[in-house]
MOPAC internal coordinates of N, CA, C and O (Angstrom, degrees):
PM7 1SCF
backbone

  N    0.0000 0     0.00 0     0.00 0    0    0    0
  C    1.4543 1     0.00 0     0.00 0    1    0    0
  C    1.5359 1   110.64 1     0.00 0    2    1    0
  O    1.2310 1   120.28 1   135.21 1    3    2    1
  N    1.3168 1   117.06 1   -44.79 1    3    2    1
  C    1.4551 1   121.30 1   179.83 1    5    3    2
  C    1.5253 1   110.91 1   -66.47 1    6    5    3
  O    1.2310 1   121.06 1   143.43 1    7    6    5
  N    1.3292 1   115.59 1   -36.57 1    7    6    5
  C    1.4556 1   120.12 1   179.01 1    9    7    6
  C    1.5352 1   111.02 1   -63.32 1   10    9    7
  O    1.2310 1   120.63 1   137.45 1   11   10    9
  N    1.3174 1   116.41 1   -42.55 1   11   10    9
  C    1.4630 1   121.72 1   178.29 1   13   11   10
  C    1.5307 1   110.82 1   -64.02 1   14   13   11
  O    1.2310 1   120.05 1   139.48 1   15   14   13
  N    1.3157 1   117.51 1   -40.52 1   15   14   13
  C    1.4578 1   121.95 1   178.47 1   17   15   14
  C    1.5270 1   110.87 1   -63.27 1   18   17   15
  O    1.2310 1   119.94 1   137.14 1   19   18   17
  N    1.3224 1   117.71 1   -42.86 1   19   18   17
  C    1.4623 1   121.55 1   179.44 1   21   19   18
  C    1.5328 1   111.50 1   -66.83 1   22   21   19
  O    1.2310 1   120.67 1   140.55 1   23   22   21
  N    1.3264 1   116.33 1   -39.45 1   23   22   21
  C    1.4631 1   119.98 1   178.06 1   25   23   22
  C    1.5336 1   110.13 1   -64.87 1   26   25   23
  O    1.2310 1   120.49 1   136.40 1   27   26   25
  N    1.3128 1   116.66 1   -43.60 1   27   26   25
  C    1.4696 1   121.45 1   178.53 1   29   27   26
  C    1.5218 1   110.91 1   -63.09 1   30   29   27
  O    1.2310 1   120.50 1   135.79 1   31   30   29
  N    1.3115 1   116.64 1   -44.21 1   31   30   29
  C    1.4576 1   121.11 1   178.59 1   33   31   30
  C    1.5288 1   110.93 1   -62.59 1   34   33   31
  O    1.2310 1   120.18 1   140.67 1   35   34   33
  N    1.3240 1   117.26 1   -39.33 1   35   34   33
  C    1.4574 1   121.39 1   177.33 1   37   35   34
  C    1.5178 1   112.29 1   -64.65 1   38   37   35
  O    1.2310 1   120.35 1   138.34 1   39   38   37
  N    1.3173 1   116.94 1   -41.66 1   39   38   37
  C    1.4681 1   121.32 1   179.14 1   41   39   38
  C    1.5293 1   110.13 1   -65.03 1   42   41   39
  O    1.2310 1   120.25 1   137.06 1   43   42   41
  N    1.3232 1   117.13 1   -42.94 1   43   42   41
  C    1.4672 1   120.72 1   179.26 1   45   43   42
  C    1.5293 1   110.11 1   -64.99 1   46   45   43
  O    1.2310 1   119.87 1   137.26 1   47   46   45
  N    1.3261 1   117.85 1   -42.74 1   47   46   45
  C    1.4642 1   121.13 1   178.91 1   49   47   46
  C    1.5256 1   110.91 1   -63.10 1   50   49   47
  O    1.2310 1   119.92 1   139.62 1   51   50   49
  N    1.3060 1   117.75 1   -40.38 1   51   50   49
  C    1.4587 1   122.14 1   178.00 1   53   51   50
  C    1.5324 1   110.87 1   -64.64 1   54   53   51
  O    1.2310 1   120.35 1   139.23 1   55   54   53
  N    1.3339 1   116.94 1   -40.77 1   55   54   53
  C    1.4563 1   121.23 1   178.68 1   57   55   54
  C    1.5300 1   110.68 1   -64.30 1   58   57   55
  O    1.2310 1   120.23 1   137.95 1   59   58   57
  N    1.3202 1   117.16 1   -42.05 1   59   58   57
  C    1.4656 1   120.98 1   178.14 1   61   59   58
  C    1.5278 1   109.67 1   -64.35 1   62   61   59
  O    1.2310 1   120.14 1   139.72 1   63   62   61
  N    1.3148 1   117.35 1   -40.28 1   63   62   61
  C    1.4601 1   121.44 1   178.19 1   65   63   62
  C    1.5312 1   110.74 1   -61.94 1   66   65   63
  O    1.2310 1   120.28 1   136.35 1   67   66   65
  N    1.3111 1   117.07 1   -43.65 1   67   66   65
  C    1.4651 1   120.14 1   178.66 1   69   67   66
  C    1.5298 1   112.01 1   -66.09 1   70   69   67
  O    1.2310 1   120.59 1   140.07 1   71   70   69
  N    1.3324 1   116.48 1   -39.93 1   71   70   69
  C    1.4635 1   119.78 1  -179.79 1   73   71   70
  C    1.5324 1   112.07 1   -67.92 1   74   73   71
  O    1.2310 1   120.24 1   150.69 1   75   74   73
  N    1.3290 1   117.15 1   -29.31 1   75   74   73
  C    1.4625 1   119.77 1  -178.02 1   77   75   74
  C    1.5263 1   112.64 1  -105.99 1   78   77   75
  O    1.2310 1   119.98 1  -165.10 1   79   78   77
  N    1.3241 1   117.64 1    14.90 1   79   78   77
  C    1.4599 1   121.22 1  -176.39 1   81   79   78
  C    1.5227 1   112.39 1   -60.24 1   82   81   79
  O    1.2310 1   119.95 1   139.75 1   83   82   81
  N    1.3080 1   117.71 1   -40.25 1   83   82   81
  C    1.4666 1   120.50 1  -179.26 1   85   83   82
  C    1.5254 1   110.79 1   -62.89 1   86   85   83
  O    1.2310 1   120.55 1   137.65 1   87   86   85
  N    1.3213 1   116.55 1   -42.35 1   87   86   85
  C    1.4604 1   119.81 1   179.36 1   89   87   86
  C    1.5237 1   111.80 1   -68.62 1   90   89   87
  O    1.2310 1   120.75 1   141.50 1   91   90   89
  N    1.3120 1   116.17 1   -38.50 1   91   90   89
  C    1.4684 1   119.77 1  -176.96 1   93   91   90
  C    1.5232 1   111.05 1   -72.30 1   94   93   91
  O    1.2310 1   119.91 1   130.67 1   95   94   93
  N    1.3171 1   117.78 1   -49.33 1   95   94   93
  C    1.4575 1   120.91 1  -171.94 1   97   95   94
  C    1.5255 1   114.00 1   -86.17 1   98   97   95
  O    1.2310 1   120.10 1   156.20 1   99   98   97
  N    1.3092 1   117.42 1   -23.80 1   99   98   97
  C    1.4595 1   119.87 1   178.44 1  101   99   98
  C    1.5235 1   110.72 1   -73.58 1  102  101   99
  O    1.2310 1   120.17 1   149.35 1  103  102  101
  N    1.3055 1   117.28 1   -30.65 1  103  102  101
  C    1.4542 1   121.71 1   178.77 1  105  103  102
  C    1.5090 1   113.18 1    87.87 1  106  105  103
  O    1.2310 1   119.88 1   175.90 1  107  106  105
  N    1.3124 1   117.83 1    -4.10 1  107  106  105
  C    1.4532 1   121.60 1   177.42 1  109  107  106
  C    1.5249 1   107.68 1   -84.71 1  110  109  107
  O    1.2310 1   120.27 1   -54.30 1  111  110  109
  N    1.3006 1   117.09 1   125.70 1  111  110  109
  C    1.4591 1   119.93 1  -175.46 1  113  111  110
  C    1.5294 1   112.52 1   -80.31 1  114  113  111
  O    1.2310 1   119.84 1   172.96 1  115  114  113
  N    1.3129 1   117.92 1    -7.04 1  115  114  113
  C    1.4543 1   120.92 1  -179.88 1  117  115  114
  C    1.5259 1   109.73 1   -98.68 1  118  117  115
  O    1.2310 1   121.62 1   -29.72 1  119  118  117
  N    1.3008 1   114.51 1   150.28 1  119  118  117
  C    1.4488 1   120.13 1   176.19 1  121  119  118
  C    1.5194 1   110.24 1   -85.80 1  122  121  119
  O    1.2310 1   120.45 1     9.82 1  123  122  121
  N    1.3128 1   116.75 1  -170.18 1  123  122  121
  C    1.4684 1   119.39 1   179.62 1  125  123  122
  C    1.5266 1   110.65 1   -67.93 1  126  125  123
  O    1.2310 1   120.69 1   -33.10 1  127  126  125
  N    1.3103 1   116.28 1   146.90 1  127  126  125
  C    1.4609 1   121.18 1   180.00 1  129  127  126
  C    1.5219 1   108.13 1   -80.86 1  130  129  127
  O    1.2310 1   120.57 1   -64.19 1  131  130  129
  N    1.3194 1   116.51 1   115.81 1  131  130  129
  C    1.4563 1   121.12 1  -178.33 1  133  131  130
  C    1.5231 1   112.02 1  -108.86 1  134  133  131
  O    1.2310 1   120.13 1  -171.43 1  135  134  133
  N    1.3181 1   117.36 1     8.57 1  135  134  133
  C    1.4538 1   121.57 1   179.73 1  137  135  134
  C    1.5221 1   109.80 1   -70.10 1  138  137  135
  O    1.2310 1   120.52 1   -38.00 1  139  138  137
  N    1.3024 1   116.61 1   142.00 1  139  138  137
  C    1.4627 1   120.66 1  -177.01 1  141  139  138
  C    1.5200 1   111.20 1   -59.44 1  142  141  139
  O    1.2310 1   120.20 1   141.11 1  143  142  141
  N    1.3179 1   117.22 1   -38.89 1  143  142  141
  C    1.4523 1   121.26 1  -178.59 1  145  143  142
  C    1.5131 1   113.70 1   -65.68 1  146  145  143
  O    1.2310 1   119.80 1   163.28 1  147  146  145
  N    1.3244 1   118.00 1   -16.72 1  147  146  145
  C    1.4564 1   121.53 1   179.92 1  149  147  146
  C    1.5282 1   112.51 1   -83.06 1  150  149  147
  O    1.2310 1   120.44 1   167.43 1  151  150  149
  N    1.3137 1   116.77 1   -12.57 1  151  150  149
  C    1.4593 1   121.29 1  -178.47 1  153  151  150
  C    1.5231 1   110.10 1   -82.17 1  154  153  151
  O    1.2310 1   120.59 1   -54.59 1  155  154  153
  N    1.3153 1   116.47 1   125.41 1  155  154  153
  C    1.4615 1   121.42 1  -179.47 1  157  155  154
  C    1.5300 1   110.71 1   -63.05 1  158  157  155
  O    1.2310 1   120.20 1   139.06 1  159  158  157
  N    1.3213 1   117.22 1   -40.94 1  159  158  157
  C    1.4665 1   121.06 1  -179.04 1  161  159  158
  C    1.5290 1   111.06 1   -63.80 1  162  161  159
  O    1.2310 1   120.20 1   140.79 1  163  162  161
  N    1.3178 1   117.22 1   -39.21 1  163  162  161
  C    1.4637 1   120.16 1   179.15 1  165  163  162
  C    1.5295 1   110.96 1   -69.42 1  166  165  163
  O    1.2310 1   120.26 1   140.67 1  167  166  165
  N    1.3228 1   117.11 1   -39.33 1  167  166  165
  C    1.4726 1   120.15 1   178.34 1  169  167  166
  C    1.5196 1   110.61 1   -63.63 1  170  169  167
  O    1.2310 1   120.06 1   140.71 1  171  170  169
  N    1.3315 1   117.48 1   -39.29 1  171  170  169
  C    1.4642 1   120.77 1   178.86 1  173  171  170
  C    1.5239 1   111.67 1   -63.57 1  174  173  171
  O    1.2310 1   120.61 1   148.46 1  175  174  173
  N    1.3272 1   116.45 1   -31.54 1  175  174  173
  C    1.4643 1   120.80 1   179.10 1  177  175  174
  C    1.5284 1   112.16 1   -85.63 1  178  177  175
  O    1.2310 1   120.39 1   173.11 1  179  178  177
  N    1.3363 1   116.86 1    -6.89 1  179  178  177
  C    1.4636 1   120.58 1  -179.91 1  181  179  178
  C    1.5115 1   113.30 1    79.84 1  182  181  179
  O    1.2310 1   120.32 1  -157.15 1  183  182  181
  N    1.3268 1   116.99 1    22.85 1  183  182  181
  C    1.4588 1   121.68 1  -179.07 1  185  183  182
  C    1.5193 1   108.80 1   -97.68 1  186  185  183
  O    1.2310 1   121.13 1   -50.13 1  187  186  185
  N    1.3322 1   115.44 1   129.87 1  187  186  185
  C    1.4605 1   122.04 1   178.62 1  189  187  186
  C    1.5152 1   108.23 1  -122.89 1  190  189  187
  O    1.2310 1   120.89 1    -3.54 1  191  190  189
  N    1.3298 1   115.91 1   176.46 1  191  190  189
  C    1.4564 1   119.20 1   176.11 1  193  191  190
  C    1.5222 1   109.20 1   -71.28 1  194  193  191
  O    1.2310 1   120.08 1   -15.98 1  195  194  193
  N    1.3027 1   117.45 1   164.02 1  195  194  193
  C    1.4563 1   122.69 1  -175.91 1  197  195  194
  C    1.5241 1   110.87 1   -60.54 1  198  197  195
  O    1.2310 1   120.20 1   138.18 1  199  198  197
  N    1.3216 1   117.22 1   -41.82 1  199  198  197
  C    1.4589 1   120.41 1  -178.60 1  201  199  198
  C    1.5284 1   111.07 1   -64.31 1  202  201  199
  O    1.2310 1   120.01 1   138.59 1  203  202  201
  N    1.3201 1   117.58 1   -41.41 1  203  202  201
  C    1.4607 1   120.86 1   178.69 1  205  203  202
  C    1.5210 1   111.00 1   -67.09 1  206  205  203
  O    1.2310 1   120.48 1   136.74 1  207  206  205
  N    1.3184 1   116.69 1   -43.26 1  207  206  205
  C    1.4627 1   120.46 1   179.73 1  209  207  206
  C    1.5300 1   110.35 1   -62.74 1  210  209  207
  O    1.2310 1   120.33 1   139.52 1  211  210  209
  N    1.3288 1   116.98 1   -40.48 1  211  210  209
  C    1.4584 1   121.02 1   178.96 1  213  211  210
  C    1.5252 1   110.85 1   -64.00 1  214  213  211
  O    1.2310 1   120.26 1   136.66 1  215  214  213
  N    1.3230 1   117.11 1   -43.34 1  215  214  213
  C    1.4652 1   121.02 1   179.09 1  217  215  214
  C    1.5248 1   111.13 1   -63.73 1  218  217  215
  O    1.2310 1   119.95 1   139.53 1  219  218  217
  N    1.3232 1   117.69 1   -40.47 1  219  218  217
  C    1.4680 1   121.73 1   178.86 1  221  219  218
  C    1.5252 1   110.19 1   -63.94 1  222  221  219
  O    1.2310 1   120.34 1   134.52 1  223  222  221
  N    1.3323 1   116.96 1   -45.48 1  223  222  221
  C    1.4623 1   120.48 1  -178.91 1  225  223  222
  C    1.5222 1   111.61 1   -66.74 1  226  225  223
  O    1.2310 1   119.63 1   141.07 1  227  226  225
  N    1.3241 1   118.31 1   -38.93 1  227  226  225
  C    1.4657 1   120.93 1   177.56 1  229  227  226
  C    1.5309 1   110.42 1   -65.18 1  230  229  227
  O    1.2310 1   120.42 1   140.87 1  231  230  229
  N    1.3296 1   116.81 1   -39.13 1  231  230  229
  C    1.4586 1   120.46 1   178.35 1  233  231  230
  C    1.5343 1   110.44 1   -64.19 1  234  233  231
  O    1.2310 1   120.49 1   136.58 1  235  234  233
  N    1.3233 1   116.68 1   -43.42 1  235  234  233
  C    1.4586 1   120.71 1   178.99 1  237  235  234
  C    1.5245 1   111.08 1   -65.29 1  238  237  235
  O    1.2310 1   120.24 1   140.92 1  239  238  237
  N    1.3316 1   117.15 1   -39.08 1  239  238  237
  C    1.4555 1   121.35 1   179.99 1  241  239  238
  C    1.5230 1   110.73 1   -66.32 1  242  241  239
  O    1.2310 1   120.38 1   141.67 1  243  242  241
  N    1.3197 1   116.88 1   -38.33 1  243  242  241
  C    1.4640 1   120.83 1  -178.27 1  245  243  242
  C    1.5216 1   112.02 1   -69.03 1  246  245  243
  O    1.2310 1   119.68 1   155.87 1  247  246  245
  N    1.3230 1   118.21 1   -24.13 1  247  246  245
  C    1.4576 1   121.13 1  -177.42 1  249  247  246
  C    1.5279 1   113.70 1  -100.42 1  250  249  247
  O    1.2310 1   120.19 1  -169.24 1  251  250  249
  N    1.3016 1   117.25 1    10.76 1  251  250  249
  C    1.4610 1   121.15 1   175.17 1  253  251  250
  C    1.5217 1   109.13 1   -83.67 1  254  253  251
  O    1.2310 1   120.12 1   -23.57 1  255  254  253
  N    1.3246 1   117.37 1   156.43 1  255  254  253
  C    1.4721 1   118.99 1   175.01 1  257  255  254
  C    1.5248 1   110.58 1   -60.82 1  258  257  255
  O    1.2310 1   120.75 1   -37.12 1  259  258  257
  N    1.2867 1   116.17 1   142.88 1  259  258  257
  C    1.4654 1   123.96 1   179.83 1  261  259  258
  C    1.5262 1   112.19 1    62.56 1  262  261  259
  O    1.2310 1   120.15 1  -151.70 1  263  262  261
  N    1.3158 1   117.33 1    28.30 1  263  262  261
  C    1.4623 1   120.76 1  -178.01 1  265  263  262
  C    1.5127 1   111.44 1   -67.72 1  266  265  263
  O    1.2310 1   120.10 1   151.52 1  267  266  265
  N    1.3291 1   117.42 1   -28.48 1  267  266  265
  C    1.4604 1   119.72 1  -178.19 1  269  267  266
  C    1.5145 1   112.04 1   -71.98 1  270  269  267
  O    1.2310 1   120.36 1   160.39 1  271  270  269
  N    1.3169 1   116.92 1   -19.61 1  271  270  269
  C    1.4550 1   120.05 1   179.04 1  273  271  270
  C    1.5225 1   111.42 1   -81.51 1  274  273  271
  O    1.2310 1   120.22 1   159.83 1  275  274  273
  N    1.3090 1   117.19 1   -20.17 1  275  274  273
  C    1.4606 1   121.43 1  -178.35 1  277  275  274
  C    1.5112 1   109.87 1   -85.36 1  278  277  275
  O    1.2310 1   121.27 1   -34.61 1  279  278  277
  N    1.3019 1   115.18 1   145.39 1  279  278  277
  C    1.4505 1   120.77 1   176.33 1  281  279  278
  C    1.5242 1   107.26 1  -107.04 1  282  281  279
  O    1.2310 1   120.37 1   -53.73 1  283  282  281
  N    1.3142 1   116.89 1   126.27 1  283  282  281
  C    1.4504 1   121.33 1  -179.18 1  285  283  282
  C    1.5207 1   107.95 1   -91.71 1  286  285  283
  O    1.2310 1   120.98 1   -61.75 1  287  286  285
  N    1.3114 1   115.73 1   118.25 1  287  286  285
  C    1.4643 1   120.91 1   179.66 1  289  287  286
  C    1.5189 1   109.70 1   -82.43 1  290  289  287
  O    1.2310 1   120.45 1   -41.02 1  291  290  289
  N    1.3095 1   116.75 1   138.98 1  291  290  289
  C    1.4581 1   121.38 1   174.97 1  293  291  290
  C    1.5110 1   109.22 1  -123.31 1  294  293  291
  O    1.2310 1   120.46 1   -30.70 1  295  294  293
  N    1.2885 1   116.73 1   149.30 1  295  294  293
  C    1.4552 1   120.88 1  -179.49 1  297  295  294
  C    1.5175 1   111.75 1   -88.58 1  298  297  295
  O    1.2310 1   120.27 1   173.32 1  299  298  297
  N    1.3013 1   117.09 1    -6.68 1  299  298  297
  C    1.4661 1   121.02 1   179.30 1  301  299  298
  C    1.5104 1   109.51 1  -120.07 1  302  301  299
  O    1.2310 1   120.57 1   -20.75 1  303  302  301
  N    1.2936 1   116.52 1   159.25 1  303  302  301
  C    1.4660 1   120.39 1   179.05 1  305  303  302
  C    1.4921 1   110.54 1  -134.59 1  306  305  303
  O    1.2310 1   120.10 1   180.00 1  307  306  305

């Protein structure tokens, strides 16, 4: 029983080592960039993350004529 547990633990440790080999041996402490804005194809299409798109739209709304008369609704408080 103990032998089986040690073999299983060794296999799991080896699998974790293989899955994290790029991070360990490359020396870069960061993982792959999965942010939408980091994708070249998304940037070419003009697609950004939701937070960036919201900030851009709020900035554009604030600089329109009569922007101070408009009330910007938010879904969070």
